C-alpha positions in Angstrom: -0.2 0.0 0.0 1.5 3.2 -0.9 0.6 6.2 1.5 -0.5 9.5 -0.4 -1.0 11.5 3.0 -1.0 11.4 6.8 -2.5 13.9 8.8 -2.7 15.0 12.3 -6.3 14.1 13.3 -8.8 15.1 16.0 -8.1 12.3 17.5 -5.0 11.0 16.2 -3.0 10.4 13.3 -5.1 9.6 9.7 -3.6 8.0 7.0 -5.0 7.9 3.4 -3.6 5.0 1.4 -3.9 2.9 -1.5 -3.2 0.2 -4.0 -3.8 1.9 -7.2 -7.4 1.0 -7.2 -8.4 1.3 -4.4 -8.1 3.7 -1.0 -8.3 3.5 2.6 -8.3 5.3 5.5 -6.9 4.4 8.7 -6.9 5.9 12.3 -4.1 5.4 14.6 -3.6 2.2 12.9 -7.5 1.3 13.1 -8.9 0.2 9.7 -12.1 2.7 9.1 -13.1 2.3 5.9 -12.1 1.7 2.1 -13.7 2.4 -1.3 -13.5 -1.4 -2.4 -17.5 -2.1 -2.2 -19.8 0.6 -0.8 -23.0 -1.7 -1.4 -24.3 -1.4 2.8 -23.2 2.0 3.0 -25.5 2.9 -0.1 -27.9 0.6 1.2 -27.9 2.7 4.7 -29.1 5.6 2.5 -31.2 4.1 0.1 -33.6 2.0 2.8 -34.1 5.0 5.0 -35.5 6.7 2.5 -37.4 4.1 0.9 -39.2 3.6 4.1 -39.7 7.7 4.8 -41.8 7.7 1.5 -41.9 11.8 1.9 -39.3 14.4 0.8 -36.5 14.5 3.5 -34.0 16.6 5.2 -31.1 13.9 5.6 -28.2 14.1 8.2 -25.5 12.0 7.7 -22.9 11.8 10.6 -19.1 11.0 8.7 -18.4 11.5 5.2 -16.2 8.2 4.7 -15.4 8.2 1.5 -18.6 9.7 0.2 -20.6 6.4 -0.9 -23.2 7.7 1.7 -23.8 11.5 0.6 -23.6 10.1 -3.2 -26.3 7.7 -2.9 -28.8 10.2 -1.2 -28.1 13.2 -3.7 -29.7 10.2 -6.2 -32.9 9.9 -4.4 -35.2 12.4 -6.2 -36.7 12.5 -1.9 -33.9 14.6 -0.6 -34.2 17.7 -0.5 -31.6 18.9 1.7 -28.4 16.9 3.4 -26.3 18.2 5.8 -22.9 16.0 7.0 -21.4 16.1 10.1 -17.7 15.2 9.8 -15.3 16.1 12.5 -11.8 15.1 10.7 -10.5 18.2 8.0 -8.8 15.7 6.1 -11.3 13.4 5.4 -13.3 17.5 4.4 -10.0 18.2 2.4 -9.8 14.3 0.9 -13.0 15.1 -1.1 -11.8 17.5 -3.3 -8.5 15.4 -4.3 -8.3 11.8 -3.8 -12.0 10.9 -2.8 -13.5 13.3 -5.2 -14.6 10.2 -7.7 -16.1 8.5 -4.9 -18.4 11.1 -3.6 -19.1 12.7 -7.4 -18.2 16.2 -6.2 -21.3 16.0 -4.0 -19.8 18.7 -1.5 -20.0 21.3 -4.4 -23.9 20.3 -4.6 -26.1 23.5 -3.5 -28.4 20.9 -1.2 -25.3 19.7 0.7 -24.1 21.6 3.9 -20.9 20.1 5.5 -20.4 20.7 9.2 -17.2 20.1 10.6 -17.8 19.2 14.3 -17.9 16.1 16.6 -21.3 14.5 15.9 -22.0 13.8 20.0 -21.5 17.2 20.9 -23.4 18.8 17.5 -26.4 16.0 18.6 -26.6 17.7 21.5 -26.4 21.1 21.0 -27.8 21.7 17.6 -31.1 22.5 16.9 -33.6 21.7 14.4 -34.9 18.1 12.6 -34.6 16.1 10.5 -36.2 13.0 8.4 -33.5 10.7 7.9 -30.4 10.2 10.3 -27.8 8.0 9.1 -25.1 7.3 11.4 -21.9 5.9 9.2 -19.3 7.1 12.5 -17.7 3.2 13.3 -17.5 -0.2 12.3 -20.4 -0.2 14.8 -21.9 0.5 17.7 -19.8 -2.2 19.4 -16.6 -1.2 17.7 -16.1 2.7 18.0 -13.4 4.8 16.9 -13.0 6.9 20.5 -14.4 5.7 23.3 -16.3 9.1 23.0 -18.5 8.0 20.5 -20.5 5.3 22.2 -22.5 7.8 23.4 -23.7 8.1 19.7 -25.5 5.4 20.2 -28.2 6.1 23.2 -31.5 5.7 20.9 -33.2 9.1 23.2 -30.5 11.3 21.4 -30.7 10.1 17.8 -34.8 10.3 18.7 -34.4 13.6 19.5 -33.0 15.1 16.4 -35.8 13.2 14.2 -39.0 14.3 13.4 -42.2 12.1 14.3 -42.3 9.4 11.0 -38.7 9.8 10.7 -36.3 7.2 9.9 -32.8 6.3 12.0 -30.3 4.1 10.0 -27.0 2.9 11.5 -24.2 1.2 9.8 -22.7 -2.1 11.2 -19.5 -3.9 10.8 -21.3 -6.7 12.4 -24.5 -7.7 14.5 -24.8 -5.5 17.6 -27.7 -7.4 19.0 -27.3 -5.5 22.8 -27.8 -2.4 20.1 -31.1 -3.5 18.7 -32.5 -3.7 21.6 -31.7 -1.0 22.9 -33.7 0.6 19.5 -36.8 -1.5 20.6 -37.3 0.7 23.8 -38.1 4.2 21.9 -38.3 3.2 18.1 -40.8 1.3 16.2 -40.7 -0.9 13.2 -36.5 -2.0 13.4 -35.3 -4.1 11.2 -31.8 -5.7 10.8 -30.3 -5.7 6.9 -27.8 -7.8 6.3 -25.6 -7.4 3.5 -22.8 -10.3 2.5 -19.0 -9.0 2.1 -16.4 -11.0 0.9 -14.5 -12.0 4.0 -15.9 -12.8 7.9 -19.6 -11.9 9.0 -21.9 -9.5 7.1 -22.2 -5.5 7.5 -25.6 -5.0 9.2 -28.2 -2.0 8.5 -30.1 -1.2 11.0 -33.4 0.7 10.4 -35.7 2.3 13.0 -38.8 4.5 13.2 -39.8 7.4 15.8 -42.9 6.9 16.6 
């Protein structure tokens, strides 16, 4: 793997590397995401918008390599997209190395990027959304930082959704305890498994605010 850039991030070193075909983002030595597939990241947004079935203001937690954002902009239901991303390096890479994967989405007038920590932003921000998509960590049970565990509080997430709004959470594996917590606050909770080349399937959790 060739290292394209190393940046000091908000919580340690971020590395963007590639093999000539695909790119990877590494956070403090931990694999975070890559550009190899993206089907589950696209499903994260697509399934939420299909379940909502009304025009939507979408909130995406985590810009990543841009698969989720690009999928949101492809939907005729999407009115606006707010992306909350705390790492300036990740935002900057979408003007260069990662631009092909987000399709220049950051230039779309419907898109607003907030450079902030999502936990604090959810707690202090104003306004509600029709769809909230979380693609921050490798899942509720495998967070990039300890502080991110607070993101998976169903009460916090429900508080930023409008009535009937849909929550979608990406996970690199099943998180049954998180699913049970969702059922205490949301209705129509389901888990969509997405097979991957190696290991257990990715899982997209969907839940509707009553």
